[in-house]
C-alpha positions in Angstrom: 23.3 43.5 0.0 19.7 41.3 -0.9 18.7 42.9 -3.7 15.6 39.9 -4.3 13.2 38.1 -2.4 13.8 34.9 -2.5 11.1 33.2 -3.0 10.8 34.9 -6.5 13.8 32.8 -7.5 12.8 29.5 -5.9 9.3 30.0 -7.8 10.4 30.8 -11.0 12.9 27.9 -10.8 9.7 25.4 -9.4 8.5 26.4 -13.0 11.6 25.6 -15.0 12.0 22.4 -13.4 8.8 21.6 -13.8 8.4 22.4 -17.3 12.4 20.0 -17.7 10.0 17.2 -15.7 6.7 17.5 -18.0 8.9 16.9 -21.4 11.4 14.6 -19.8 11.3 11.3 -21.7 11.1 8.4 -19.3 12.3 5.7 -21.8 15.6 7.1 -21.5 15.9 6.2 -17.7 15.8 2.5 -19.3 18.7 3.2 -21.5 20.5 4.5 -18.4 19.6 1.6 -16.0 20.7 -1.0 -19.0 23.7 1.3 -19.5 24.7 1.7 -16.0 23.4 -1.2 -14.0 22.6 -4.3 -16.6 18.6 -3.9 -15.5 16.4 -3.6 -18.5 13.1 -4.8 -16.4 11.8 -1.5 -15.9 7.7 -1.3 -15.0 7.5 2.4 -14.2 9.2 5.9 -13.6 7.8 8.5 -12.0 10.1 12.0 -11.8 9.9 13.2 -8.6 12.0 16.4 -7.9 15.1 18.5 -9.6 17.1 21.1 -9.2 20.0 23.1 -10.5 23.3 22.5 -9.6 26.8 22.7 -10.5 28.7 20.0 -11.3 32.5 20.0 -12.7 32.2 23.3 -12.2 29.6 23.6 -14.8 25.6 24.1 -14.5 23.6 20.8 -14.6 20.5 19.5 -14.1 19.9 17.1 -11.3 15.9 15.1 -11.5 14.9 12.7 -9.0 13.2 9.3 -9.9 10.9 6.7 -8.6 11.7 3.8 -10.3 10.0 0.6 -10.6 12.2 -2.5 -11.1 12.4 -6.0 -11.6 15.4 -7.6 -10.7 17.0 -11.3 -9.8 18.4 -12.0 -6.5 21.7 -15.2 -7.2 22.4 -17.0 -4.1 24.1 -20.2 -3.2 23.6 -23.2 -1.4 25.6 -21.9 1.0 23.6 -18.8 1.2 26.1 -16.6 -0.1 24.9 -13.7 -2.3 26.2 -14.0 -5.9 24.8 -11.3 -7.6 22.1 -9.1 -8.9 20.6 -9.9 -11.9 18.1 -8.4 -14.4 15.0 -10.5 -14.1 14.7 -11.6 -18.3 18.5 -13.1 -17.9 17.5 -16.9 -17.4 19.9 -19.7 -16.8 20.0 -22.3 -18.9 19.9 -25.4 -16.8 18.1 -28.2 -19.4 20.7 -31.1 -19.6 20.5 -32.3 -23.5 17.7 -34.6 -23.4 19.5 -38.6 -24.3 18.4 -41.5 -26.0 16.1 -43.4 -22.9 13.8 -40.5 -21.2 11.8 -42.5 -18.5 9.7 -40.3 -16.5 9.8 -41.1 -12.4 8.0 -38.2 -10.8 5.7 -35.6 -11.6 7.0 -32.6 -12.8 4.1 -30.4 -10.7 5.5 -32.2 -7.3 9.0 -31.4 -8.0 7.7 -27.5 -9.0 5.8 -27.4 -6.0 8.6 -28.6 -3.3 11.3 -26.1 -5.4 8.4 -23.2 -4.5 8.6 -24.0 -1.2 11.8 -24.2 -0.8 12.8 -20.4 -2.6 9.6 -19.2 -0.8 11.7 -20.1 2.7 14.3 -18.7 1.0 12.9 -15.4 0.6 10.9 -15.4 3.9 14.8 -15.6 5.4 16.2 -12.5 3.6 15.1 -9.5 5.1 14.3 -6.1 3.4 17.6 -4.6 5.2 20.1 -6.7 3.2 18.4 -6.2 0.3 18.7 -2.6 0.7 22.3 -3.0 1.7 23.5 -5.0 -1.6 21.8 -2.7 -3.9 23.6 0.3 -2.0 27.1 -1.5 -2.4 26.5 -2.4 -5.9 24.8 0.3 -7.2 24.6 3.1 -4.9 20.8 3.3 -5.0 18.7 3.6 -2.5 15.4 1.1 -2.2 12.1 3.4 -1.5 9.7 0.9 -0.3 9.6 -2.8 0.5 10.2 -4.9 -2.2 8.0 -7.7 -3.3 8.8 -11.3 -3.9 7.6 -12.0 -7.4 9.1 -15.8 -7.7 12.4 -17.6 -7.9 13.6 -20.5 -9.5 17.0 -23.1 -9.1 19.4 -22.4 -11.7 22.9 -23.2 -12.3 25.3 -20.9 -12.6 29.1 -21.0 -13.0 28.5 -25.0 -12.8 27.0 -24.9 -9.6 23.3 -24.6 -8.5 22.2 -21.3 -7.6 18.7 -19.8 -6.4 17.3 -16.6 -8.1 14.7 -14.9 -6.6 13.2 -12.4 -8.1 11.5 -8.9 -7.1 10.3 -5.6 -8.1 11.3 -2.6 -5.8 10.9 1.0 -6.0 14.3 2.5 -6.3 15.1 6.5 -5.7 17.8 7.3 -8.6 19.3 10.6 -9.7 20.3 11.5 -13.2 22.2 14.8 -13.5 21.8 16.3 -17.3 24.2 19.2 -18.9 22.3 22.7 -20.5 22.5 20.6 -24.1 20.3 17.7 -22.8 23.1 15.1 -22.3 23.9 12.8 -19.6 26.6 13.3 -17.5 26.0 10.2 -14.7 24.2 9.5 -11.5 23.8 12.1 -9.2 24.4 12.2 -5.9 21.7 10.9 -3.8 19.7 14.1 -1.7 21.1 13.0 2.0 24.9 13.0 1.0 24.6 16.5 -1.0 22.9 18.1 1.6 26.0 16.8 3.9 28.1 18.3 1.2 26.5 21.4 1.7 26.7 21.4 5.5 30.2 20.9 5.1 30.9 23.5 2.5 28.5 26.2 4.9 30.5 24.8 8.1 33.8 25.6 6.4 33.0 28.4 4.8 31.9 29.9 8.4 35.0 29.1 10.0 36.8 30.9 7.4 34.9 33.7 7.9 35.6 33.6 11.7 39.3 33.1 11.7 39.3 36.0 9.3 37.6 38.2 11.6 39.8 37.6 14.4 43.2 38.4 12.1 41.7 41.6 11.2 40.2 42.3 14.8 43.2 44.5 16.6 41.8 42.9 20.4 43.4 40.1 19.3 47.1 41.4 18.8 
């Protein structure tokens, strides 16, 4: 028996979530990304949504963010994916200077050639590929087209690799318990909705089965 307009509950929950969002310290997102994904180059965070959910049989808050992050993509000469790194992590590919140093070419020319090959490699990578990599590595979604910033040729595990640096907006959910403690990454909205639909379908089936079992017409 319904005793209260659900719109009233929804309105009060919205006020509650808005209050949580407005007081949440966005610096904490940087800590989570550093510990969880080893990414520290966070440019901006924006809390877009929130919800009250059940997590491990306890009430928790799930907050959804858009996070602007810079990252490096490592690729070897064969085109194989090596990893995603923080854009601040620079590989030292400088050889120790010897006793005799002779300049054979203008460094600007070499750097120009490097920029051309790196730009060509970056242009060959589709946004779908980057989306797939983030889903696989971190189970995070890229919200908009990643922007290629720059790249470099680096030494990686005694081999040559290309580090491509991007900026992208990520969709990230986190869970907080009632004491304000971080519980972990939240479910993506699509996954949560699918789980809810499956649960509802199971409940509907159980109710129908119970009705059939108690209806004398079926005996």
